[in-house]
C-alpha positions, 0 to 999 in steps of 0.5 A, spaced: 700 095 191 698 101 186 698 103 179 704 106 177 703 111 171 698 112 166 690 114 166 689 110 173 696 112 176 696 112 184 690 108 184 690 102 189 689 095 187 687 089 191 691 083 192 688 076 194 688 074 201 693 069 203 700 067 201 698 063 195 699 069 190 705 073 190 704 080 186 709 083 182 712 089 186 711 096 185 718 097 184 719 091 179 713 093 175 715 100 174 722 097 172 718 092 167 714 098 164 720 103 163 723 097 159 716 096 155 714 104 154 716 104 147 712 098 145 705 099 150 701 104 147 696 100 142 699 093 144 695 087 145 697 084 152 697 077 155 697 077 162 699 069 164 698 067 171 695 074 172 693 074 180 690 080 182 691 083 175 696 088 177 701 087 171 695 087 166 692 093 169 698 097 169 698 095 161 691 098 160 693 104 164 699 106 160 695 105 153 695 097 151 688 097 147 687 090 149 689 085 155 687 078 156 688 075 163 689 068 164 688 065 172 685 059 175 685 061 183 678 063 185 681 068 190 686 071 185 680 072 180 676 075 186 681 080 187 682 081 179 675 082 178 674 087 184 680 091 181 677 092 174 670 094 178 674 099 182 678 102 176 671 102 173 674 098 167 668 095 163 672 094 156 678 092 153 680 086 157 678 078 157 679 073 162 680 066 161 678 062 167 683 056 167 690 053 167 695 057 162 697 051 159 689 050 157 689 057 154 695 056 150 693 049 147 686 051 146 686 058 144 679 060 146 674 062 141 673 069 139 680 070 141 684 076 138 691 073 136 697 077 135 699 079 142 705 084 142 707 083 149 706 077 154 708 077 161 708 070 165 709 070 173 707 063 175 708 061 182 716 061 183 715 054 186 712 051 180 718 051 176 715 046 171 710 052 169 715 056 166 718 050 161 710 049 159 708 056 158 715 058 155 715 052 151 708 052 148 709 060 146 716 058 143 713 052 139 705 050 138 702 056 140 707 061 137 701 063 133 698 067 138 704 072 138 704 078 133 711 079 129 716 082 133 712 080 140 716 080 147 715 075 152 717 076 159 717 071 165 718 074 172 722 069 176 727 068 182 733 071 181 737 065 183 732 060 178 735 061 172 731 059 166 733 056 159 736 061 154 731 058 149 725 055 149 724 052 141 723 059 137 724 063 143 730 066 145 732 070 151 734 077 149 735 080 156 735 079 163 734 084 168 735 083 176 732 087 181 732 084 189 730 077 189 727 077 183 729 077 175 725 079 169 727 074 162 725 078 156 724 073 150 724 074 143 722 069 137 728 067 133 728 065 125 729 058 125 
C-alpha cells in the first residue's frame, strides 16, 4: 500500500495486522482520486471508517487542507497514527476515536463543519453501517456537508446501495473488480 500521487507520492503505508480491516486498494484509490482531482485542492475531507487512513492521507497528499479521520478499531488507529508519523504529518488533520454514528450524531466540539468530500468504507459485511452513515449524512447530520459536497461510499460490486438516502442521491456508480464506488450529492427536496 502506498500514496499514489501528490506531495507524499510513492511513500509506503502501514496496514493494520489481521483481516479485520480491508484497505482500499491502490488501484481503486487512484480511480477515486482521478474523479475527485478537480475538487481536492483546498478541500475539507472526511474519512469515515478510516482504517489505516490511506484515503484521507491520499487527500492530504493531493492538496486537501483538512482531513478528519473517524475510526474505532485499536489496530487500525495504531496503523493510522504510524502512517501520520511516517509521513511526518503534524497538522491538517483530526482523529475521532469512536463509532461513525456517534461522530455524525454528536458533531464533536471544535469540529469545522462544511466537509466538501466525504468517503466511507465500512466493513463490507456491516451492511447496516452504510444505511446508518448515509442516512445521517442525508438527514440529521446534513449540516456537516458544505454546499455541493460529494459523499462517496466504497462497497462490494454485488452489494447495491440505495439510490437515495434522505437528501443524498446517487449521481454516479463506478465499478472496478469486486469493488464499487457510489457517489452521492445532496438534492433540493
